C-alpha positions in Angstrom: -102.2 62.5 -10.9 -102.5 61.3 -14.5 -98.8 61.7 -15.0 -98.0 59.6 -11.9 -100.4 56.8 -13.1 -98.8 56.8 -16.5 -95.3 56.1 -15.2 -93.9 52.6 -14.7 -92.8 52.9 -11.0 -90.7 50.1 -9.6 -91.2 50.8 -5.9 -94.0 52.1 -3.6 -93.2 52.3 0.1 -94.0 54.1 3.3 -91.4 55.7 5.6 -92.5 55.9 9.2 -90.6 57.7 11.9 -89.7 56.0 15.2 -91.9 58.4 17.1 -94.3 59.5 14.4 -96.8 60.8 16.9 -94.5 63.5 18.3 -92.3 64.4 15.3 -92.9 67.8 13.8 -93.0 68.4 10.1 -89.7 70.5 10.2 -87.8 67.7 11.9 -89.4 65.1 9.6 -88.4 67.1 6.5 -84.8 67.4 7.7 -84.7 63.6 8.2 -86.3 62.9 4.9 -83.8 65.2 3.0 -80.9 63.4 4.7 -82.4 60.0 3.9 -82.8 60.9 0.2 -79.3 62.4 0.0 -77.9 59.2 1.2 -79.9 57.1 -1.3 -78.8 59.4 -4.1 -75.1 59.0 -3.1 -75.4 55.2 -2.9 -76.7 55.1 -6.5 -74.7 58.0 -8.0 -71.7 58.6 -5.7 -70.3 62.2 -5.7 -72.2 63.0 -8.9 -75.4 63.2 -6.8 -73.9 66.3 -5.2 -71.7 67.7 -8.0 -74.3 67.3 -10.8 -77.5 67.1 -8.8 -78.3 63.7 -10.1 -81.2 62.1 -8.2 -83.2 59.0 -8.1 -86.5 59.8 -9.8 -89.1 59.9 -7.0 -92.3 61.4 -5.8 -93.0 61.8 -2.0 -96.3 62.4 -0.3 -96.5 63.5 3.3 -99.4 62.0 5.2 -100.6 62.6 8.8 -102.9 59.6 9.1 -106.6 59.5 10.0 -106.0 61.1 13.4 -103.7 63.8 12.0 -100.9 62.8 14.4 -99.2 59.8 12.7 -96.8 61.6 10.3 -95.3 59.4 7.6 -94.2 59.6 4.0 -95.5 57.5 1.0 -93.1 57.5 -2.0 -92.7 56.2 -5.5 -89.4 55.3 -7.1 
């Protein structure tokens, strides 16, 4: 946690799924990987795949207070 607080993050956001009350963690993880792969390709083109260059990020899965509202908080 200290490492995250020491960094100068530019973006904090929350990603919600259209039907977050019924989406499972397996489906959510597949969608999230696809989302980040697209983001990486926008910034780095084919180097994202060829050289595994990624946008620096931290993602935190959260289910909400009722444990049924799956969403992701992230820092970029």
